[in-house]
N, CA, C and O of each residue as an XYZ file, in Angstrom:
980
protein
N      85.363    117.245     75.880
C      85.117    117.884     74.588
C      83.632    118.141     74.406
O      82.808    117.264     74.665
N      83.289    119.352     73.958
C      81.888    119.669     73.704
C      81.353    118.760     72.621
O      82.048    118.487     71.642
N      80.128    118.286     72.780
C      79.573    117.305     71.858
C      78.789    117.990     70.750
O      77.722    117.507     70.370
N      79.287    119.104     70.220
C      78.618    119.838     69.153
C      79.040    119.277     67.807
O      79.637    119.980     66.992
N      78.728    118.004     67.575
C      79.148    117.346     66.353
C      78.246    116.148     66.100
O      77.667    115.605     67.041
N      78.115    115.725     64.845
C      77.370    114.499     64.558
C      78.163    113.275     65.001
O      79.351    113.365     65.313
N      77.495    112.148     65.020
C      78.163    110.907     65.372
C      79.021    110.427     64.202
O      78.601    110.485     63.046
N      80.195    109.966     64.508
C      81.094    109.477     63.474
C      82.407    109.074     64.093
O      82.497    108.886     65.306
N      83.422    108.939     63.273
C      84.714    108.482     63.760
C      85.829    109.227     63.052
O      85.590    110.063     62.181
N      87.056    108.904     63.447
C      88.250    109.527     62.886
C      89.118    108.463     62.231
O      89.122    107.305     62.649
N      89.845    108.865     61.209
C      90.819    108.004     60.549
C      92.147    108.735     60.503
O      92.221    109.879     60.053
N      93.194    108.073     60.969
C      94.544    108.622     60.906
C      95.375    107.683     60.045
O      95.515    106.504     60.372
N      95.926    108.192     58.950
C      96.771    107.360     58.104
C      98.200    107.363     58.635
O      98.652    108.331     59.247
N      98.896    106.262     58.388
C     100.263    106.149     58.880
C     100.355    106.308     60.377
O     101.184    107.068     60.878
N      99.497    105.586     61.106
C      99.328    105.836     62.540
C      99.977    104.795     63.422
O      99.662    104.721     64.609
N     100.877    103.983     62.878
C     101.485    102.932     63.689
C     102.543    103.464     64.646
O     102.911    102.787     65.606
N     103.031    104.667     64.391
C     104.069    105.228     65.253
C     104.135    106.737     65.039
O     103.440    107.288     64.186
N     104.980    107.389     65.825
C     105.289    108.795     65.609
C     104.087    109.719     65.734
O     103.231    109.533     66.598
N     104.037    110.715     64.860
C     102.974    111.718     64.913
C     101.607    111.073     64.701
O     100.639    111.454     65.358
N     101.514    110.105     63.795
C     100.232    109.455     63.544
C      99.697    108.740     64.761
O      98.512    108.842     65.077
N     100.569    108.011     65.452
C     100.146    107.304     66.668
C      99.709    108.293     67.741
O      98.694    108.089     68.407
N     100.483    109.365     67.906
C     100.123    110.374     68.908
C      98.801    111.048     68.553
O      97.995    111.333     69.439
N      98.570    111.307     67.267
C      97.310    111.916     66.839
C      96.136    110.983     67.109
O      95.077    111.426     67.555
N      96.321    109.690     66.838
C      95.256    108.721     67.108
C      94.903    108.712     68.589
O      93.726    108.686     68.949
N      95.906    108.734     69.437
C      95.642    108.741     70.877
C      94.940    110.028     71.309
O      94.022    109.981     72.128
N      95.358    111.168     70.773
C      94.735    112.444     71.148
C      93.283    112.513     70.702
O      92.429    112.992     71.448
N      92.994    112.041     69.496
C      91.615    112.063     69.007
C      90.740    111.110     69.811
O      89.578    111.404     70.090
N      91.310    109.965     70.180
C      90.543    109.028     71.017
C      90.250    109.637     72.378
O      89.158    109.459     72.919
N      91.214    110.350     72.931
C      90.998    111.008     74.223
C      89.931    112.088     74.131
O      89.277    112.413     75.122
N      89.760    112.646     72.925
C      88.728    113.656     72.713
C      87.364    113.043     72.423
O      86.388    113.764     72.215
N      87.295    111.709     72.409
C      86.002    111.056     72.270
C      85.708    110.444     70.919
O      84.612    109.922     70.712
N      86.659    110.490     69.985
C      86.427    109.915     68.666
C      86.824    108.442     68.638
O      87.925    108.111     69.076
N      85.974    107.547     68.141
C      86.468    106.226     67.752
C      87.468    106.418     66.608
O      87.233    107.235     65.718
N      88.567    105.683     66.621
C      89.665    105.969     65.704
C      90.062    104.736     64.896
O      90.197    103.635     65.429
N      90.243    104.955     63.594
C      90.862    103.967     62.729
C      92.353    104.249     62.660
O      92.776    105.337     62.269
N      93.142    103.255     63.044
C      94.604    103.380     63.075
C      95.140    102.699     61.814
O      95.345    101.485     61.791
N      95.359    103.486     60.782
C      95.783    102.917     59.504
C      97.291    102.652     59.485
O      98.081    103.391     60.072
N      97.657    101.586     58.800
C      99.073    101.273     58.615
C      99.243    100.557     57.273
O      98.298     99.977     56.737
N     100.459    100.610     56.748
C     100.782     99.876     55.517
C     101.513     98.576     55.815
O     101.177     97.532     55.257
N     102.526     98.633     56.706
C     103.352     97.456     56.939
C     103.519     97.101     58.411
O     103.731     95.934     58.737
N     103.429     98.073     59.299
C     103.719     97.839     60.723
C     102.461     97.420     61.474
O     101.869     98.207     62.212
N     102.070     96.175     61.272
C     100.854     95.675     61.928
C     100.997     95.666     63.437
O     100.054     96.005     64.152
N     102.169     95.282     63.932
C     102.367     95.226     65.378
C     102.257     96.615     65.998
O     101.633     96.785     67.045
N     102.863     97.604     65.350
C     102.804     98.963     65.875
C     101.383     99.495     65.908
O     100.964    100.085     66.903
N     100.630     99.291     64.815
C      99.255     99.780     64.760
C      98.375     99.068     65.780
O      97.537     99.697     66.425
N      98.561     97.768     65.926
C      97.773     97.016     66.909
C      98.065     97.489     68.323
O      97.168     97.550     69.164
N      99.333     97.826     68.582
C      99.696     98.327     69.907
C      99.056     99.683     70.182
O      98.613     99.945     71.300
N      99.005    100.542     69.172
C      98.354    101.851     69.336
C      96.868    101.660     69.621
O      96.326    102.279     70.537
N      96.207    100.805     68.839
C      94.778    100.562     69.038
C      94.521     99.948     70.416
O      93.563    100.323     71.092
N      95.361     99.018     70.828
C      95.177     98.383     72.129
C      95.342     99.389     73.264
O      94.591     99.357     74.239
N      96.323    100.281     73.139
C      96.532    101.295     74.175
C      95.342    102.233     74.285
O      94.967    102.641     75.384
N      94.746    102.577     73.143
C      93.566    103.439     73.158
C      92.414    102.739     73.876
O      91.726    103.350     74.694
N      92.206    101.471     73.572
C      91.097    100.755     74.197
C      91.348    100.529     75.689
O      90.416    100.562     76.492
N      92.595    100.302     76.051
C      92.919    100.145     77.474
C      92.653    101.434     78.251
O      92.366    101.404     79.447
N      92.754    102.572     77.546
C      92.492    103.871     78.178
C      91.012    104.240     78.149
O      90.635    105.326     78.589
N      90.175    103.348     77.635
C      88.738    103.585     77.620
C      88.187    104.084     76.314
O      86.995    104.381     76.223
N      89.029    104.186     75.286
C      88.570    104.650     73.984
C      88.204    103.495     73.069
O      88.180    102.336     73.484
N      87.918    103.831     71.817
C      87.578    102.836     70.800
C      88.530    103.009     69.633
O      88.767    104.127     69.176
N      89.078    101.896     69.148
C      90.028    101.973     68.042
C      90.105    100.635     67.332
O      89.812     99.588     67.909
N      90.503    100.689     66.072
C      90.739     99.484     65.294
C      91.914     99.745     64.366
O      92.007    100.808     63.752
N      92.809     98.769     64.268
C      93.929     98.854     63.343
C      93.453     98.430     61.953
O      92.750     97.429     61.814
N      93.837     99.190     60.928
C      93.352     98.951     59.573
C      94.517     98.952     58.594
O      95.133     99.990     58.350
N      94.817     97.783     58.033
C      95.873     97.694     57.023
C      95.368     98.273     55.703
O      94.221     98.055     55.314
N      96.239     99.009     55.027
C      95.872     99.528     53.717
C      96.905    100.521     53.216
O      97.293    101.436     53.943
N      97.350    100.348     51.989
C      98.308    101.255     51.365
C      97.541    102.402     50.732
O      96.904    102.226     49.694
N      97.596    103.574     51.348
C      96.758    104.685     50.894
C      97.222    105.280     49.571
O      96.605    106.222     49.073
N      98.291    104.752     48.994
C      98.662    105.141     47.632
C      97.732    104.498     46.603
O      97.685    104.925     45.449
N      97.003    103.486     47.020
C      96.140    102.700     46.137
C      94.683    103.074     46.389
O      94.184    102.907     47.502
N      94.002    103.576     45.368
C      92.617    104.030     45.529
C      91.708    102.910     46.015
O      90.807    103.151     46.819
N      91.933    101.682     45.537
C      91.095    100.564     45.989
C      91.338    100.256     47.460
O      90.403     99.923     48.188
N      92.584    100.364     47.900
C      92.878    100.147     49.311
C      92.243    101.237     50.166
O      91.768    100.961     51.268
N      92.231    102.476     49.668
C      91.574    103.571     50.384
C      90.095    103.257     50.582
O      89.567    103.409     51.684
N      89.429    102.822     49.520
C      88.013    102.468     49.635
C      87.802    101.354     50.650
O      86.836    101.373     51.412
N      88.711    100.385     50.656
C      88.591     99.270     51.597
C      88.759     99.743     53.039
O      88.001     99.334     53.918
N      89.741    100.595     53.285
C      89.961    101.113     54.637
C      88.734    101.870     55.116
O      88.265    101.644     56.232
N      88.211    102.760     54.293
C      87.031    103.526     54.680
C      85.838    102.602     54.902
O      85.097    102.766     55.871
N      85.651    101.637     54.012
C      84.513    100.737     54.147
C      84.542     99.953     55.436
O      83.520     99.825     56.110
N      85.713     99.419     55.795
C      85.831     98.648     57.033
C      85.614     99.535     58.258
O      84.995     99.117     59.236
N      86.128    100.756     58.195
C      85.967    101.652     59.341
C      84.516    102.102     59.477
O      83.992    102.178     60.589
N      83.868    102.401     58.362
C      82.462    102.813     58.396
C      81.579    101.689     58.932
O      80.621    101.942     59.662
N      81.897    100.472     58.577
C      81.122     99.331     59.070
C      81.265     99.183     60.578
O      80.330     98.766     61.262
N      82.437     99.526     61.087
C      82.704     99.369     62.518
C      82.178    100.545     63.333
O      81.524    100.343     64.356
N      82.456    101.775     62.891
C      82.177    102.951     63.716
C      81.290    104.003     63.052
O      80.984    105.016     63.680
N      80.872    103.800     61.820
C      80.081    104.811     61.133
C      80.952    105.728     60.285
O      82.144    105.485     60.094
N      80.327    106.781     59.785
C      81.003    107.650     58.819
C      82.247    108.314     59.405
O      82.320    108.597     60.601
N      83.210    108.549     58.539
C      84.457    109.212     58.938
C      84.245    110.723     58.861
O      84.015    111.277     57.786
N      84.325    111.370     60.007
C      84.134    112.820     60.071
C      85.416    113.573     60.407
O      85.460    114.801     60.328
N      86.451    112.839     60.780
C      87.775    113.436     60.988
C      88.781    112.603     60.214
O      88.847    111.384     60.374
N      89.560    113.264     59.379
C      90.598    112.586     58.608
C      91.922    113.295     58.857
O      92.041    114.502     58.650
N      92.905    112.538     59.298
C      94.261    113.067     59.464
C      95.156    112.368     58.449
O      95.423    111.172     58.564
N      95.610    113.113     57.467
C      96.503    112.578     56.443
C      97.941    112.720     56.920
O      98.581    113.758     56.749
N      98.425    111.645     57.523
C      99.751    111.669     58.130
C     100.750    110.762     57.423
O     101.955    110.951     57.588
N     100.297    109.789     56.647
C     101.212    108.847     56.009
C     102.278    109.602     55.216
O     101.964    110.499     54.433
N     103.524    109.232     55.425
C     104.596    109.944     54.748
C     105.843    109.099     54.623
O     106.036    108.121     55.345
N     106.691    109.506     53.678
C     107.959    108.805     53.477
C     108.994    109.786     52.980
O     108.661    110.895     52.561
N     110.254    109.379     53.027
C     111.380    110.156     52.510
C     112.222    109.281     51.588
O     112.302    108.065     51.763
N     112.840    109.917     50.613
C     113.858    109.272     49.775
C     114.810    110.387     49.378
O     114.738    110.917     48.270
N     115.703    110.737     50.296
C     116.506    111.939     50.146
C     117.636    111.770     49.128
O     118.143    110.672     48.897
N     117.999    112.887     48.541
C     119.114    112.930     47.601
C     119.097    114.251     46.874
O     118.039    114.854     46.695
N     120.265    114.708     46.453
C     120.319    115.938     45.669
C     119.588    115.742     44.346
O     119.585    114.644     43.789
N     118.981    116.787     43.856
C     118.106    116.689     42.681
C     118.737    115.970     41.489
O     118.058    115.165     40.852
N     120.023    116.228     41.154
C     120.578    115.528     39.985
C     120.674    114.018     40.153
O     120.753    113.279     39.172
N     120.668    113.563     41.410
C     120.811    112.129     41.659
C     119.486    111.420     41.938
O     119.456    110.190     41.991
N     118.398    112.157     42.116
C     117.112    111.513     42.413
C     116.627    110.701     41.212
O     116.641    111.178     40.077
N     116.207    109.486     41.478
C     115.638    108.662     40.408
C     114.156    108.959     40.245
O     113.534    109.563     41.120
N     113.597    108.533     39.123
C     112.155    108.674     38.926
C     111.388    107.939     40.014
O     110.350    108.407     40.481
N     111.908    106.782     40.414
C     111.227    105.986     41.432
C     111.235    106.706     42.788
O     110.234    106.692     43.505
N     112.361    107.331     43.135
C     112.450    108.064     44.402
C     111.544    109.287     44.396
O     110.943    109.624     45.417
N     111.446    109.944     43.265
C     110.532    111.087     43.145
C     109.090    110.621     43.299
O     108.336    111.163     44.108
N     108.717    109.622     42.525
C     107.321    109.179     42.499
C     106.874    108.598     43.830
O     105.749    108.835     44.270
N     107.757    107.834     44.475
C     107.368    107.211     45.743
C     107.001    108.254     46.784
O     106.040    108.074     47.531
N     107.758    109.344     46.842
C     107.492    110.381     47.834
C     106.246    111.183     47.472
O     105.420    111.468     48.339
N     106.105    111.546     46.208
C     104.925    112.302     45.785
C     103.655    111.480     45.987
O     102.649    112.002     46.467
N     103.696    110.213     45.629
C     102.513    109.360     45.755
C     102.098    109.179     47.218
O     100.912    109.233     47.541
N     103.067    108.968     48.090
C     102.747    108.724     49.500
C     102.329    110.003     50.213
O     101.339    110.013     50.945
N     103.074    111.075     50.004
C     102.877    112.295     50.796
C     101.801    113.207     50.257
O     101.203    113.971     51.014
N     101.542    113.143     48.961
C     100.597    114.084     48.350
C      99.412    113.385     47.694
O      98.263    113.665     48.034
N      99.680    112.482     46.761
C      98.570    111.853     46.036
C      97.681    111.026     46.957
O      96.466    110.982     46.768
N      98.275    110.370     47.949
C      97.461    109.589     48.890
C      96.515    110.487     49.667
O      95.374    110.109     49.931
N      96.982    111.673     50.035
C      96.113    112.605     50.758
C      94.954    113.066     49.878
O      93.842    113.260     50.368
N      95.207    113.239     48.600
C      94.117    113.565     47.682
C      93.083    112.448     47.648
O      91.881    112.708     47.708
N      93.546    111.207     47.553
C      92.612    110.085     47.437
C      91.778    109.894     48.705
O      90.574    109.650     48.624
N      92.405    110.003     49.861
C      91.640    109.846     51.097
C      90.689    111.019     51.312
O      89.570    110.835     51.791
N      91.128    112.208     50.962
C      90.255    113.383     51.094
C      89.055    113.258     50.174
O      87.926    113.524     50.585
N      89.286    112.860     48.945
C      88.184    112.674     47.996
C      87.164    111.675     48.543
O      85.956    111.889     48.439
N      87.658    110.593     49.121
C      86.755    109.569     49.653
C      86.010    110.053     50.895
O      84.868    109.658     51.130
N      86.652    110.904     51.685
C      86.050    111.358     52.946
C      85.010    112.451     52.752
O      84.086    112.567     53.556
N      85.140    113.245     51.713
C      84.344    114.471     51.639
C      82.849    114.246     51.465
O      82.051    115.027     51.983
N      82.448    113.202     50.751
C      81.011    112.982     50.552
C      80.242    112.897     51.865
O      79.316    113.679     52.079
N      80.599    111.967     52.748
C      79.900    111.883     54.034
C      80.036    113.154     54.876
O      79.089    113.542     55.560
N      81.181    113.795     54.833
C      81.354    115.030     55.594
C      80.411    116.120     55.096
O      79.775    116.809     55.893
N      80.324    116.271     53.795
C      79.459    117.310     53.229
C      77.994    117.037     53.539
O      77.229    117.961     53.816
N      77.604    115.761     53.491
C      76.224    115.419     53.824
C      75.924    115.672     55.296
O      74.815    116.073     55.650
N      76.911    115.438     56.147
C      76.739    115.673     57.585
C      76.839    117.144     57.953
O      76.457    117.546     59.052
N      77.360    117.953     57.021
C      77.659    119.367     57.286
C      78.598    119.510     58.480
O      78.504    120.450     59.271
N      79.491    118.558     58.577
C      80.549    118.597     59.593
C      81.688    117.719     59.106
O      81.477    116.581     58.687
N      82.882    118.253     59.166
C      84.056    117.457     58.829
C      85.315    118.201     59.208
O      85.357    119.431     59.207
N      86.337    117.437     59.532
C      87.637    117.993     59.870
C      88.709    117.192     59.138
O      88.862    115.991     59.361
N      89.438    117.860     58.273
C      90.568    117.237     57.589
C      91.825    117.987     58.011
O      91.901    119.211     57.906
N      92.799    117.239     58.484
C      94.076    117.831     58.899
C      95.193    117.100     58.156
O      95.357    115.887     58.285
N      95.947    117.856     57.385
C      97.045    117.296     56.601
C      98.374    117.592     57.294
O      98.651    118.734     57.661
N      99.179    116.571     57.465
C     100.476    116.747     58.110
C     101.500    117.103     57.042
O     101.967    116.242     56.296
N     101.837    118.379     56.984
C     102.793    118.891     56.009
C     104.176    118.947     56.663
O     104.558    118.022     57.379
N     104.914    120.007     56.426
C     106.251    120.143     57.000
C     106.754    121.548     56.748
O     106.362    122.192     55.775
N     107.628    122.024     57.629
C     108.268    123.312     57.372
C     109.154    123.240     56.133
O     109.526    124.274     55.579
N     109.497    122.024     55.689
C     110.305    121.865     54.484
C     109.499    122.241     53.241
O     110.081    122.470     52.180
N     108.163    122.308     53.353
C     107.367    122.779     52.216
C     107.733    124.197     51.818
O     108.200    124.410     50.699
N     107.539    125.182     52.700
C     107.877    126.569     52.369
C     109.336    126.925     52.621
O     109.780    127.996     52.208
N     110.105    126.046     53.295
C     111.489    126.370     53.670
C     112.430    125.337     53.069
O     112.289    124.144     53.341
N     113.384    125.771     52.258
C     114.260    124.841     51.550
C     115.105    124.002     52.498
O     115.554    124.475     53.542
N     115.312    122.744     52.110
C     116.229    121.864     52.819
C     116.941    121.018     51.761
O     116.359    120.086     51.206
N     118.189    121.346     51.491
C     118.928    120.683     50.418
C     118.895    119.176     50.582
O     119.059    118.659     51.687
N     118.685    118.478     49.487
C     118.624    117.025     49.510
C     117.228    116.469     49.674
O     117.048    115.254     49.763
N     116.231    117.349     49.716
C     114.852    116.875     49.897
C     113.904    117.529     48.888
O     112.806    117.949     49.251
N     114.316    117.615     47.652
C     113.468    118.262     46.640
C     112.138    117.543     46.488
O     111.098    118.191     46.368
N     112.154    116.220     46.491
C     110.907    115.467     46.342
C     110.014    115.647     47.563
O     108.804    115.834     47.439
N     110.622    115.587     48.739
C     109.863    115.765     49.988
C     109.290    117.177     50.064
O     108.123    117.356     50.411
N     110.113    118.189     49.740
C     109.650    119.576     49.783
C     108.517    119.810     48.797
O     107.546    120.499     49.111
N     108.639    119.240     47.609
C     107.583    119.404     46.609
C     106.281    118.775     47.084
O     105.203    119.336     46.891
N     106.389    117.595     47.713
C     105.174    116.927     48.186
C     104.507    117.719     49.298
O     103.280    117.815     49.335
N     105.289    118.286     50.199
C     104.714    119.010     51.330
C     104.217    120.393     50.918
O     103.195    120.854     51.427
N     104.916    121.058     50.011
C     104.408    122.326     49.488
C     103.114    122.094     48.722
O     102.176    122.884     48.825
N     103.065    121.019     47.960
C     101.834    120.672     47.256
C     100.697    120.380     48.207
O      99.551    120.740     47.938
N     101.003    119.725     49.324
C      99.984    119.405     50.316
C      99.404    120.671     50.935
O      98.206    120.739     51.209
N     100.248    121.667     51.155
C      99.753    122.939     51.700
C      98.850    123.638     50.687
O      97.798    124.161     51.055
N      99.249    123.652     49.420
C      98.394    124.241     48.391
C      97.079    123.493     48.232
O      96.026    124.107     48.062
N      97.139    122.175     48.288
C      95.937    121.345     48.232
C      95.012    121.655     49.400
O      93.799    121.771     49.224
N      95.585    121.789     50.589
C      94.820    122.104     51.790
C      94.027    123.394     51.606
O      92.826    123.433     51.872
N      94.690    124.430     51.159
C      94.049    125.741     51.029
C      92.928    125.719     49.990
O      91.872    126.321     50.186
N      93.171    125.025     48.895
C      92.171    125.003     47.824
C      90.928    124.224     48.228
O      89.809    124.696     48.027
N      91.113    123.041     48.794
C      89.954    122.247     49.217
C      89.193    122.970     50.320
O      87.964    122.907     50.370
N      89.906    123.653     51.200
C      89.241    124.405     52.271
C      88.254    125.411     51.706
O      87.141    125.548     52.215
N      88.651    126.108     50.666
C      87.770    127.103     50.039
C      86.574    126.423     49.381
O      85.466    126.959     49.395
N      86.798    125.254     48.811
C      85.727    124.557     48.102
C      84.615    124.079     49.021
O      83.457    124.030     48.606
N      84.940    123.723     50.268
C      83.957    123.064     51.137
C      83.572    123.878     52.363
O      82.823    123.394     53.212
N      84.070    125.104     52.471
C      83.872    125.879     53.705
C      82.401    126.118     54.028
O      82.034    126.163     55.202
N      81.560    126.271     53.024
C      80.144    126.581     53.276
C      79.382    125.419     53.884
O      78.274    125.606     54.388
N      79.945    124.236     53.849
C      79.222    123.052     54.318
C      79.714    122.555     55.669
O      79.475    121.401     56.023
N      80.389    123.394     56.419
C      80.803    123.020     57.767
C      82.012    122.101     57.825
O      82.283    121.492     58.860
N      82.740    122.000     56.719
C      83.933    121.151     56.666
C      85.161    122.048     56.647
O      85.264    122.947     55.813
N      86.085    121.806     57.558
C      87.327    122.568     57.586
C      88.483    121.692     57.113
O      88.509    120.483     57.345
N      89.430    122.334     56.449
C      90.608    121.633     55.940
C      91.825    122.472     56.312
O      91.972    123.607     55.857
N      92.678    121.916     57.127
C      93.851    122.637     57.610
C      95.074    121.740     57.536
O      94.977    120.538     57.285
N      96.221    122.351     57.758
C      97.472    121.597     57.798
C      98.251    121.958     59.049
O      98.121    123.061     59.579
N      99.049    121.032     59.509
C     100.087    121.341     60.484
C     101.420    121.142     59.782
O     101.577    120.237     58.962
N     102.375    121.995     60.114
C     103.696    121.916     59.488
C     104.740    121.726     60.588
O     105.274    122.706     61.107
N     105.030    120.491     60.945
C     106.038    120.254     61.984
C     107.433    120.633     61.496
O     107.743    120.549     60.307
N     108.253    121.046     62.437
C     109.665    121.220     62.161
C     110.394    119.929     62.484
O     109.984    118.853     62.049
N     111.468    120.033     63.241
C     112.262    118.860     63.575
C     111.652    118.160     64.784
O     111.918    118.519     65.932
N     110.831    117.158     64.503
C     110.165    116.370     65.534
C     110.835    115.006     65.595
O     111.096    114.398     64.557
N     111.112    114.528     66.777
C     111.861    113.288     66.947
C     110.979    112.089     66.638
O     110.218    111.628     67.489
N     111.088    111.587     65.405
C     110.381    110.381     64.977
C     111.331    109.558     64.112
O     112.434    109.998     63.790
N     110.893    108.372     63.746
C     111.722    107.529     62.886
C     111.947    108.181     61.530
O     112.998    107.989     60.917
N     110.968    108.954     61.051
C     111.096    109.589     59.743
C     112.198    110.642     59.713
O     112.746    110.929     58.649
N     112.530    111.223     60.868
C     113.552    112.268     60.896
C     114.930    111.733     61.278
O     115.867    112.515     61.444
N     115.069    110.427     61.419
C     116.378    109.872     61.754
C     117.376    110.209     60.655
O     117.105    109.989     59.475
N     118.525    110.739     61.042
C     119.550    111.087     60.075
C     119.375    112.441     59.447
O     120.184    112.839     58.609
N     118.335    113.169     59.829
C     118.088    114.506     59.304
C     118.379    115.521     60.403
O     118.082    115.284     61.574
N     118.958    116.646     60.017
C     119.050    117.757     60.954
C     120.262    117.747     61.848
O     120.225    118.305     62.945
N     121.359    117.111     61.397
C     122.583    117.184     62.185
C     122.962    118.649     62.375
O     123.147    119.376     61.399
N     123.077    119.077     63.615
C     123.396    120.469     63.903
C     122.213    121.401     63.839
O     122.353    122.601     64.077
N     121.017    120.853     63.510
C     119.852    121.718     63.338
C     119.336    122.278     64.659
O     118.794    123.383     64.690
N     119.497    121.537     65.742
C     118.949    121.980     67.028
C     119.491    123.346     67.411
O     118.776    124.153     68.005
N     120.739    123.612     67.078
C     121.330    124.916     67.410
C     120.636    126.060     66.678
O     120.689    127.205     67.128
N     119.986    125.760     65.556
C     119.290    126.789     64.783
C     117.841    126.970     65.216
O     117.169    127.892     64.753
N     117.350    126.100     66.102
C     115.965    126.183     66.562
C     115.917    127.106     67.773
O     116.598    126.836     68.762
N     115.138    128.186     67.734
C     115.093    129.084     68.886
C     114.749    128.385     70.199
O     115.260    128.771     71.250
N     113.900    127.371     70.158
C     113.548    126.634     71.378
C     114.691    125.745     71.871
O     114.647    125.247     72.996
N     115.710    125.545     71.036
C     116.888    124.742     71.369
C     116.565    123.297     71.733
O     117.227    122.691     72.576
N     115.551    122.765     71.092
C     115.230    121.349     71.295
C     114.388    120.854     70.135
O     113.840    121.648     69.371
N     114.289    119.557     70.008
C     113.378    118.970     69.033
C     111.961    118.934     69.613
O     111.768    119.027     70.825
N     111.005    118.800     68.748
C     109.625    118.669     69.190
C     109.271    117.215     69.450
O     110.044    116.307     69.144
N     108.098    117.012     70.017
C     107.611    115.652     70.275
C     106.361    115.395     69.439
O     105.641    116.334     69.100
N     106.098    114.136     69.105
C     104.865    113.820     68.395
C     103.622    114.305     69.132
O     102.645    114.717     68.507
N     103.659    114.255     70.457
C     102.489    114.669     71.241
C     102.205    116.161     71.088
O     101.045    116.572     71.129
N     103.247    116.978     70.912
C     103.033    118.411     70.719
C     102.359    118.690     69.375
O     101.516    119.582     69.276
N     102.723    117.941     68.359
C     102.054    118.082     67.062
C     100.627    117.545     67.150
O      99.699    118.140     66.603
N     100.457    116.423     67.838
C      99.129    115.815     67.970
C      98.157    116.734     68.687
O      96.967    116.737     68.371
N      98.641    117.516     69.649
C      97.764    118.454     70.351
C      97.213    119.496     69.389
O      96.055    119.899     69.501
N      98.036    119.930     68.447
C      97.565    120.892     67.448
C      96.561    120.242     66.497
O      95.573    120.866     66.111
N      96.814    119.001     66.127
C      95.880    118.269     65.276
C      94.531    118.116     65.976
O      93.480    118.323     65.370
N      94.571    117.751     67.255
C      93.332    117.566     68.009
C      92.539    118.865     68.089
O      91.311    118.843     68.005
N      93.220    119.992     68.248
C      92.506    121.268     68.254
C      91.842    121.531     66.902
O      90.671    121.907     66.848
N      92.576    121.336     65.823
C      92.006    121.591     64.490
C      90.848    120.649     64.175
O      89.998    120.966     63.342
N      90.810    119.493     64.836
C      89.709    118.541     64.640
C      88.519    118.808     65.544
O      87.497    118.131     65.430
N      88.629    119.764     66.426
C      87.591    119.991     67.429
C      86.503    120.942     66.934
O      86.735    121.706     65.997
N      85.317    120.906     67.551
C      84.286    121.891     67.228
C      84.742    123.319     67.479
O      84.283    124.245     66.810
N      85.641    123.504     68.434
C      86.109    124.854     68.757
C      86.904    125.476     67.621
O      87.079    126.694     67.586
N      87.387    124.662     66.691
C      88.170    125.173     65.556
C      87.309    125.365     64.310
O      87.825    125.356     63.193
N      86.012    125.538     64.493
C      85.102    125.579     63.344
C      85.313    126.771     62.420
O      84.864    126.742     61.274
N      85.989    127.827     62.895
C      86.226    129.012     62.060
C      87.667    129.084     61.570
O      88.107    130.106     61.045
N      88.391    127.988     61.749
C      89.769    127.899     61.264
C      89.780    126.961     60.074
O      89.543    125.763     60.227
N      90.051    127.491     58.887
C      90.134    126.628     57.708
C      91.060    127.254     56.681
O      91.157    128.476     56.571
N      91.731    126.403     55.941
C      92.711    126.857     54.962
C      94.002    127.316     55.595
O      94.824    127.946     54.930
N      94.201    127.017     56.862
C      95.365    127.487     57.601
C      96.431    126.412     57.689
O      96.143    125.218     57.603
N      97.656    126.853     57.859
C      98.771    125.954     58.153
C      99.368    126.376     59.479
O      99.911    127.474     59.609
N      99.265    125.492     60.465
C      99.768    125.762     61.806
C     101.180    125.194     61.913
O     101.379    123.979     61.879
N     102.148    126.083     62.040
C     103.544    125.672     62.118
C     103.893    125.268     63.556
O     103.584    125.978     64.513
N     104.538    124.119     63.676
C     104.886    123.565     64.984
C     106.374    123.244     64.941
O     106.760    122.096     64.721
N     107.219    124.271     65.153
C     108.640    124.067     64.876
C     109.587    124.735     65.869
O     110.776    124.877     65.580
N     109.087    125.145     67.028
C     109.964    125.750     68.021
C     110.573    127.061     67.590
O     111.597    127.483     68.128
N     109.949    127.709     66.618
C     110.436    129.001     66.151
C     111.410    128.925     64.988
O     111.959    129.952     64.590
N     111.644    127.735     64.429
C     112.637    127.562     63.374
C     112.362    128.430     62.152
O     113.291    128.970     61.552
N     111.089    128.567     61.781
C     110.755    129.329     60.580
C     110.314    130.749     60.876
O     109.822    131.442     59.986
N     110.484    131.194     62.121
C     110.042    132.553     62.494
C     110.886    133.617     61.785
O     110.661    134.812     61.975
């Protein structure tokens, strides 16, 4: 990777498994020290960090519920103390609580919105100061094709991901002059724990006729985090095997 960037590190939220873990590994391979954030899966996050270090990279597992502003500050503070300012942020933490709209509870609505959307706002707000001062930053939000494309039974999830795409575009415009890019990736049906039980019969509707892998999404994240992507901002890169074409 070309070293046309200031010194700093990357933070990936929800990185104990799936797309987050793959993104952490890809960013580490590109030369970034990485904070592997997790809420509950300490073993998974520690395994991701250990694998990165065994491969010659630098990583640390960081517990913290990114729905909580104080926990966000703590995660950033610990990572900054270890590796310096955070110049790459991947907002990947996500959850589902599926159900048809008439049956969704307030708690199911709020839990998904808080995790998938509000947490990304809080981490982005915390990250932007150092990025703006450095005149370099990369924020990549993990959205979903369910944002712009309806999927019955996921009104809360769709609202959170559509909101994340709108948030991405707006913040991108606000900070573009200072060398900070803000983009999203919108995965389709990627085989992770979060998609278990979703998409029965969906593979037949995917032009590629297969599910995606976390590593394929992570490769797109790594590109958007690179110096080579400096003129890409406010974009949503769809990674879905042609499902939304």
